Short mmCIF file of the C-alpha atoms (twelve columns), coordinates in Angstrom:
data_MODEL
# 
_entry.id   MODEL 
# 
loop_
_atom_site.group_PDB 
_atom_site.id 
_atom_site.type_symbol 
_atom_site.label_atom_id 
_atom_site.label_alt_id 
_atom_site.label_comp_id 
_atom_site.label_asym_id 
_atom_site.label_seq_id 
_atom_site.Cartn_x 
_atom_site.Cartn_y 
_atom_site.Cartn_z 
_atom_site.pdbx_PDB_model_num 
ATOM 1   C CA . MET A 1   -4.330  43.145  -18.266 1 
ATOM 2   C CA . ARG A 2   -3.450  44.194  -14.732 1 
ATOM 3   C CA . THR A 3   -7.091  43.736  -13.703 1 
ATOM 4   C CA . THR A 4   -7.087  40.150  -15.057 1 
ATOM 5   C CA . ILE A 5   -3.896  39.275  -13.185 1 
ATOM 6   C CA . LEU A 6   -5.287  40.775  -9.972  1 
ATOM 7   C CA . LEU A 7   -8.522  38.808  -10.308 1 
ATOM 8   C CA . ASN A 8   -6.568  35.573  -10.868 1 
ATOM 9   C CA . VAL A 9   -4.492  36.209  -7.757  1 
ATOM 10  C CA . ILE A 10  -7.616  36.886  -5.681  1 
ATOM 11  C CA . LEU A 11  -9.320  33.750  -7.006  1 
ATOM 12  C CA . PHE A 12  -6.216  31.693  -6.219  1 
ATOM 13  C CA . PHE A 13  -6.266  32.702  -2.584  1 
ATOM 14  C CA . PHE A 14  -10.026 32.277  -2.242  1 
ATOM 15  C CA . LEU A 15  -10.158 28.911  -3.964  1 
ATOM 16  C CA . LYS A 16  -6.947  27.453  -2.547  1 
ATOM 17  C CA . VAL A 17  -7.710  24.441  -0.360  1 
ATOM 18  C CA . THR A 18  -6.171  24.535  3.103   1 
ATOM 19  C CA . SER A 19  -5.886  21.869  5.772   1 
ATOM 20  C CA . GLN A 20  -8.761  23.596  7.577   1 
ATOM 21  C CA . ASP A 21  -11.031 23.069  4.568   1 
ATOM 22  C CA . LEU A 22  -10.690 19.266  4.583   1 
ATOM 23  C CA . THR A 23  -11.373 16.664  7.214   1 
ATOM 24  C CA . GLY A 24  -9.461  13.399  7.298   1 
ATOM 25  C CA . SER A 25  -12.461 11.489  5.971   1 
ATOM 26  C CA . GLN A 26  -12.926 13.950  3.109   1 
ATOM 27  C CA . LEU A 27  -9.273  13.706  2.128   1 
ATOM 28  C CA . LEU A 28  -9.515  9.910   2.180   1 
ATOM 29  C CA . GLU A 29  -12.595 9.897   -0.027  1 
ATOM 30  C CA . LYS A 30  -10.950 12.228  -2.539  1 
ATOM 31  C CA . SER A 31  -7.911  9.948   -2.738  1 
ATOM 32  C CA . ILE A 32  -10.110 6.872   -3.108  1 
ATOM 33  C CA . SER A 33  -11.904 8.596   -5.988  1 
ATOM 34  C CA . TYR A 34  -8.520  9.096   -7.635  1 
ATOM 35  C CA . HIS A 35  -7.193  5.558   -7.146  1 
ATOM 36  C CA . ASP A 36  -10.496 3.707   -7.587  1 
ATOM 37  C CA . PRO A 37  -12.435 5.969   -9.971  1 
ATOM 38  C CA . SER A 38  -15.061 3.339   -10.789 1 
ATOM 39  C CA . GLY A 39  -15.506 2.013   -7.246  1 
ATOM 40  C CA . VAL A 40  -14.390 -1.537  -8.057  1 
ATOM 41  C CA . TRP A 41  -12.120 -2.374  -5.119  1 
ATOM 42  C CA . SER A 42  -14.737 -4.395  -3.197  1 
ATOM 43  C CA . SER A 43  -15.087 -6.685  -6.239  1 
ATOM 44  C CA . PHE A 44  -11.474 -6.455  -7.396  1 
ATOM 45  C CA . LYS A 45  -10.389 -9.453  -9.480  1 
ATOM 46  C CA . SER A 46  -7.024  -9.430  -11.212 1 
ATOM 47  C CA . ASN A 47  -3.418  -10.635 -11.188 1 
ATOM 48  C CA . PHE A 48  -0.189  -8.712  -10.786 1 
ATOM 49  C CA . VAL A 49  3.490   -9.408  -10.248 1 
ATOM 50  C CA . VAL A 50  5.790   -7.853  -7.654  1 
ATOM 51  C CA . THR A 51  9.540   -8.095  -8.216  1 
ATOM 52  C CA . MET A 52  11.491  -7.328  -5.053  1 
ATOM 53  C CA . LYS A 53  15.031  -6.034  -5.322  1 
ATOM 54  C CA . SER A 54  17.108  -5.477  -2.198  1 
ATOM 55  C CA . PRO A 55  20.806  -4.826  -1.533  1 
ATOM 56  C CA . ASP A 56  20.899  -7.719  0.940   1 
ATOM 57  C CA . ARG A 57  18.747  -10.378 -0.728  1 
ATOM 58  C CA . PRO A 58  18.380  -12.149 -4.070  1 
ATOM 59  C CA . ILE A 59  15.725  -10.864 -6.468  1 
ATOM 60  C CA . ARG A 60  12.353  -12.415 -5.665  1 
ATOM 61  C CA . ARG A 61  9.395   -12.521 -8.036  1 
ATOM 62  C CA . SER A 62  5.894   -12.937 -6.621  1 
ATOM 63  C CA . LYS A 63  2.701   -13.361 -8.613  1 
ATOM 64  C CA . ILE A 64  -0.467  -12.390 -6.767  1 
ATOM 65  C CA . GLU A 65  -3.931  -13.491 -7.839  1 
ATOM 66  C CA . LEU A 66  -6.838  -11.809 -6.064  1 
ATOM 67  C CA . ASP A 67  -10.609 -12.181 -6.201  1 
ATOM 68  C CA . ILE A 68  -11.786 -10.159 -3.226  1 
ATOM 69  C CA . SER A 69  -15.498 -10.879 -3.552  1 
ATOM 70  C CA . LYS A 70  -14.802 -14.638 -3.457  1 
ATOM 71  C CA . LEU A 71  -12.141 -14.374 -0.727  1 
ATOM 72  C CA . PHE A 72  -9.586  -15.915 -3.067  1 
ATOM 73  C CA . PHE A 73  -5.858  -15.298 -2.812  1 
ATOM 74  C CA . LYS A 74  -3.018  -17.111 -4.545  1 
ATOM 75  C CA . LEU A 75  0.652   -16.320 -4.212  1 
ATOM 76  C CA . THR A 76  3.344   -17.868 -6.395  1 
ATOM 77  C CA . ILE A 77  6.910   -17.068 -5.347  1 
ATOM 78  C CA . GLU A 78  9.977   -17.828 -7.430  1 
ATOM 79  C CA . ASP A 79  12.891  -18.059 -5.018  1 
ATOM 80  C CA . ASN A 80  16.361  -19.308 -6.037  1 
ATOM 81  C CA . GLY A 81  14.960  -21.679 -8.657  1 
ATOM 82  C CA . ASN A 82  12.140  -22.933 -6.428  1 
ATOM 83  C CA . LYS A 83  8.436   -22.286 -6.830  1 
ATOM 84  C CA . LEU A 84  6.330   -21.835 -3.705  1 
ATOM 85  C CA . VAL A 85  2.550   -21.630 -4.058  1 
ATOM 86  C CA . SER A 86  0.168   -20.605 -1.284  1 
ATOM 87  C CA . THR A 87  -3.590  -20.525 -1.933  1 
ATOM 88  C CA . LEU A 88  -6.410  -19.324 0.300   1 
ATOM 89  C CA . ASP A 89  -9.831  -20.078 -1.137  1 
ATOM 90  C CA . ASN A 90  -12.483 -18.756 1.240   1 
ATOM 91  C CA . ASN A 91  -9.946  -19.493 4.011   1 
ATOM 92  C CA . ASP A 92  -9.307  -23.074 2.823   1 
ATOM 93  C CA . CYS A 93  -5.528  -23.261 2.606   1 
ATOM 94  C CA . SER A 94  -3.380  -25.284 0.203   1 
ATOM 95  C CA . LEU A 95  0.393   -25.216 -0.283  1 
ATOM 96  C CA . SER A 96  2.834   -26.635 -2.785  1 
ATOM 97  C CA . PHE A 97  6.599   -26.706 -3.269  1 
ATOM 98  C CA . ASN A 98  7.872   -27.154 -6.829  1 
ATOM 99  C CA . GLY A 99  4.482   -28.573 -7.826  1 
ATOM 100 C CA . ASN A 100 4.231   -31.031 -4.913  1 
ATOM 101 C CA . GLU A 101 1.642   -30.629 -2.180  1 
ATOM 102 C CA . THR A 102 3.585   -33.059 -0.011  1 
ATOM 103 C CA . PHE A 103 6.933   -31.799 1.242   1 
ATOM 104 C CA . SER A 104 9.151   -32.251 4.281   1 
ATOM 105 C CA . LYS A 105 9.060   -30.258 7.515   1 
ATOM 106 C CA . GLU A 106 12.577  -29.132 6.711   1 
ATOM 107 C CA . ILE A 107 11.410  -27.530 3.460   1 
ATOM 108 C CA . ALA A 108 8.399   -25.974 5.190   1 
ATOM 109 C CA . THR A 109 10.671  -24.459 7.836   1 
ATOM 110 C CA . LYS A 110 13.405  -23.329 5.466   1 
ATOM 111 C CA . PHE A 111 11.020  -21.611 3.052   1 
ATOM 112 C CA . ARG A 112 8.473   -20.611 5.709   1 
ATOM 113 C CA . LEU A 113 5.769   -22.358 3.724   1 
ATOM 114 C CA . ASN A 114 2.734   -22.586 5.980   1 
ATOM 115 C CA . CYS A 115 -0.870  -21.397 6.164   1 
ATOM 116 C CA . GLU A 116 -0.208  -18.751 8.805   1 
ATOM 117 C CA . ARG A 117 2.317   -17.092 6.529   1 
ATOM 118 C CA . ALA A 118 -0.092  -17.423 3.593   1 
ATOM 119 C CA . SER A 119 -2.644  -15.417 5.606   1 
ATOM 120 C CA . MET A 120 0.011   -12.859 6.462   1 
ATOM 121 C CA . TYR A 121 0.926   -12.448 2.783   1 
ATOM 122 C CA . ARG A 122 -2.739  -12.060 1.831   1 
ATOM 123 C CA . ASP A 123 -3.206  -9.309  4.390   1 
ATOM 124 C CA . TYR A 124 0.080   -7.661  3.366   1 
ATOM 125 C CA . TYR A 125 -0.598  -7.512  -0.358  1 
ATOM 126 C CA . THR A 126 -4.277  -6.609  -0.117  1 
ATOM 127 C CA . TYR A 127 -3.464  -3.834  2.356   1 
ATOM 128 C CA . LEU A 128 -0.536  -2.208  0.570   1 
ATOM 129 C CA . TYR A 129 -1.906  -2.511  -2.956  1 
ATOM 130 C CA . GLY A 130 -5.401  -1.725  -1.703  1 
ATOM 131 C CA . LEU A 131 -4.447  1.641   -0.240  1 
ATOM 132 C CA . PRO A 132 -6.078  4.051   0.226   1 
ATOM 133 C CA . MET A 133 -9.303  2.038   -0.086  1 
ATOM 134 C CA . LYS A 134 -8.287  -0.267  2.784   1 
ATOM 135 C CA . LEU A 135 -8.441  2.685   5.164   1 
ATOM 136 C CA . ASN A 136 -12.224 2.302   5.051   1 
ATOM 137 C CA . ASP A 137 -11.960 -1.126  6.698   1 
ATOM 138 C CA . LYS A 138 -13.540 -1.723  10.075  1 
ATOM 139 C CA . GLY A 139 -11.162 -0.979  12.942  1 
ATOM 140 C CA . THR A 140 -9.357  1.888   11.171  1 
ATOM 141 C CA . ILE A 141 -9.413  5.229   12.987  1 
ATOM 142 C CA . ILE A 142 -8.959  8.218   10.691  1 
ATOM 143 C CA . ASP A 143 -7.835  11.409  12.414  1 
ATOM 144 C CA . SER A 144 -10.300 14.156  11.557  1 
ATOM 145 C CA . LYS A 145 -7.505  16.726  11.331  1 
ATOM 146 C CA . ILE A 146 -5.102  16.704  8.398   1 
ATOM 147 C CA . ASN A 147 -1.733  18.408  8.229   1 
ATOM 148 C CA . GLU A 148 0.578   19.810  5.587   1 
ATOM 149 C CA . LYS A 149 4.203   18.722  5.398   1 
ATOM 150 C CA . GLN A 150 7.004   19.620  3.045   1 
ATOM 151 C CA . ILE A 151 9.592   17.001  2.072   1 
ATOM 152 C CA . ASN A 152 12.392  17.757  -0.370  1 
ATOM 153 C CA . GLY A 153 10.604  20.891  -1.501  1 
ATOM 154 C CA . ILE A 154 7.252   19.154  -2.122  1 
ATOM 155 C CA . SER A 155 4.225   19.913  0.028   1 
ATOM 156 C CA . TYR A 156 1.763   17.110  0.876   1 
ATOM 157 C CA . TRP A 157 -1.512  16.638  2.652   1 
ATOM 158 C CA . VAL A 158 -0.844  14.252  5.558   1 
ATOM 159 C CA . LEU A 159 -3.456  11.883  6.982   1 
ATOM 160 C CA . LYS A 160 -2.993  9.991   10.248  1 
ATOM 161 C CA . ALA A 161 -4.485  6.517   10.695  1 
ATOM 162 C CA . THR A 162 -4.490  4.346   13.811  1 
ATOM 163 C CA . TYR A 163 -6.310  1.130   14.626  1 
ATOM 164 C CA . THR A 164 -8.474  -0.410  17.301  1 
ATOM 165 C CA . PRO A 165 -6.558  -2.855  19.550  1 
ATOM 166 C CA . GLU A 166 -8.008  -5.960  17.929  1 
ATOM 167 C CA . VAL A 167 -6.844  -4.799  14.486  1 
ATOM 168 C CA . GLY A 168 -3.367  -3.439  15.175  1 
ATOM 169 C CA . GLY A 169 -1.180  -1.089  17.152  1 
ATOM 170 C CA . ASP A 170 0.795   0.739   14.456  1 
ATOM 171 C CA . THR A 171 0.451   4.407   13.590  1 
ATOM 172 C CA . TRP A 172 0.397   5.323   9.889   1 
ATOM 173 C CA . TYR A 173 0.917   8.635   8.137   1 
ATOM 174 C CA . LEU A 174 -0.145  8.866   4.505   1 
ATOM 175 C CA . TYR A 175 1.044   11.630  2.182   1 
ATOM 176 C CA . PHE A 176 -1.116  12.833  -0.705  1 
ATOM 177 C CA . ASP A 177 -0.578  15.093  -3.689  1 
ATOM 178 C CA . LYS A 178 -2.285  18.378  -2.839  1 
ATOM 179 C CA . ASN A 179 -3.874  18.764  -6.264  1 
ATOM 180 C CA . THR A 180 -4.781  15.262  -7.447  1 
ATOM 181 C CA . TYR A 181 -4.980  13.497  -4.029  1 
ATOM 182 C CA . GLN A 182 -2.796  10.707  -5.369  1 
ATOM 183 C CA . LEU A 183 -1.107  8.712   -2.595  1 
ATOM 184 C CA . LYS A 184 2.597   9.528   -2.913  1 
ATOM 185 C CA . ARG A 185 4.243   8.065   0.181   1 
ATOM 186 C CA . TYR A 186 3.477   6.708   3.634   1 
ATOM 187 C CA . GLN A 187 5.211   5.682   6.829   1 
ATOM 188 C CA . PHE A 188 4.381   3.597   9.849   1 
ATOM 189 C CA . PHE A 189 5.607   3.389   13.422  1 
ATOM 190 C CA . HIS A 190 5.279   0.601   15.970  1 
ATOM 191 C CA . GLU A 191 6.294   3.083   18.679  1 
ATOM 192 C CA . GLU A 192 6.480   6.575   17.262  1 
ATOM 193 C CA . ALA A 193 8.478   7.927   20.215  1 
ATOM 194 C CA . LYS A 194 11.288  5.525   19.271  1 
ATOM 195 C CA . ASN A 195 11.183  6.591   15.596  1 
ATOM 196 C CA . ASP A 196 11.063  2.939   14.552  1 
ATOM 197 C CA . GLY A 197 9.238   1.549   11.535  1 
ATOM 198 C CA . GLU A 198 9.689   2.494   7.908   1 
ATOM 199 C CA . TYR A 199 8.687   4.982   5.248   1 
ATOM 200 C CA . ILE A 200 7.832   4.134   1.670   1 
ATOM 201 C CA . ILE A 201 8.129   6.352   -1.412  1 
ATOM 202 C CA . LEU A 202 5.749   5.653   -4.295  1 
ATOM 203 C CA . GLU A 203 6.568   6.446   -7.911  1 
ATOM 204 C CA . ASN A 204 4.781   5.877   -11.236 1 
ATOM 205 C CA . GLU A 205 1.492   4.027   -11.642 1 
ATOM 206 C CA . LEU A 206 -0.157  1.030   -13.285 1 
ATOM 207 C CA . MET A 207 -3.885  0.589   -13.822 1 
ATOM 208 C CA . ILE A 208 -4.680  -2.963  -12.665 1 
ATOM 209 C CA . GLY A 209 -8.234  -4.261  -12.444 1 
ATOM 210 C CA . GLY A 210 -9.539  -0.696  -12.489 1 
ATOM 211 C CA . ILE A 211 -7.265  0.454   -9.643  1 
ATOM 212 C CA . LYS A 212 -4.432  2.982   -10.019 1 
ATOM 213 C CA . MET A 213 -1.626  1.210   -8.148  1 
ATOM 214 C CA . PRO A 214 1.877   2.527   -7.427  1 
ATOM 215 C CA . LYS A 215 4.351   0.905   -9.808  1 
ATOM 216 C CA . ASP A 216 7.551   1.417   -7.796  1 
ATOM 217 C CA . ARG A 217 7.644   1.244   -4.010  1 
ATOM 218 C CA . ALA A 218 10.969  2.068   -2.275  1 
ATOM 219 C CA . TRP A 219 11.409  1.231   1.419   1 
ATOM 220 C CA . TYR A 220 13.555  3.024   4.030   1 
ATOM 221 C CA . TYR A 221 14.014  2.908   7.811   1 
ATOM 222 C CA . ASN A 222 12.609  5.911   9.652   1 
ATOM 223 C CA . LYS A 223 15.476  6.023   12.126  1 
ATOM 224 C CA . ASP A 224 18.395  6.468   9.724   1 
ATOM 225 C CA . ASP A 225 16.939  6.627   6.185   1 
ATOM 226 C CA . LYS A 226 18.659  3.331   5.336   1 
ATOM 227 C CA . TYR A 227 17.458  2.018   1.981   1 
ATOM 228 C CA . LEU A 228 15.906  -1.452  2.259   1 
ATOM 229 C CA . GLY A 229 14.785  -2.234  -1.273  1 
ATOM 230 C CA . THR A 230 12.202  -1.567  -3.957  1 
ATOM 231 C CA . ASP A 231 9.119   -3.469  -5.095  1 
ATOM 232 C CA . TYR A 232 8.440   -3.205  -8.825  1 
ATOM 233 C CA . LEU A 233 4.864   -3.824  -9.939  1 
ATOM 234 C CA . SER A 234 4.052   -5.336  -13.341 1 
ATOM 235 C CA . ILE A 235 1.276   -7.282  -15.012 1 
ATOM 236 C CA . LYS A 236 3.486   -10.226 -16.026 1 
# 
């Protein structure tokens, strides 16, 4: 009995993965294998709904329709009884307000209904709900060294990602479960020395279009841990 216990202890220490055993790229690939087990992200085609709840704003419900291989994105927002639709079909943009494609400049300004914002929303939703797969995109710089960090008694693998100037200037840190490589939280800084930006805690999961996506996404400021709100993912 004692021999068996001793052997298990020895095996634990020999087989235990350390930060020196993994490179950043290897950690990323392991997490991608977890979240996209069938390798379908490049041809992802599905719909999902994000309900945003914040202490300072009314509840907002957004339906996202994505067909990545056809460069199709459609966003339908329900906001205070109004329905705003933005569609990008291979970069051809169309907009509507309460079913009408013709609307005043005042409405466009008030509801920020324009093609530039449609592109911003497309990039936002495909990036956040496409993590960690989106870290393979051109212009992303993955730090070869990974770190370990403990938060609230839980230890994570931590991956650092930066970007080439033409892509972006933010610095991202992504936190992964040390056993499954599931993405559990992340944070970004515009200027890390100022401790600006936000951190996001991920809880629960939904399988959508073959991708394991975080179901609940809670946002906080880095500087003071102020709670900003939570995005709740659903399929309808």
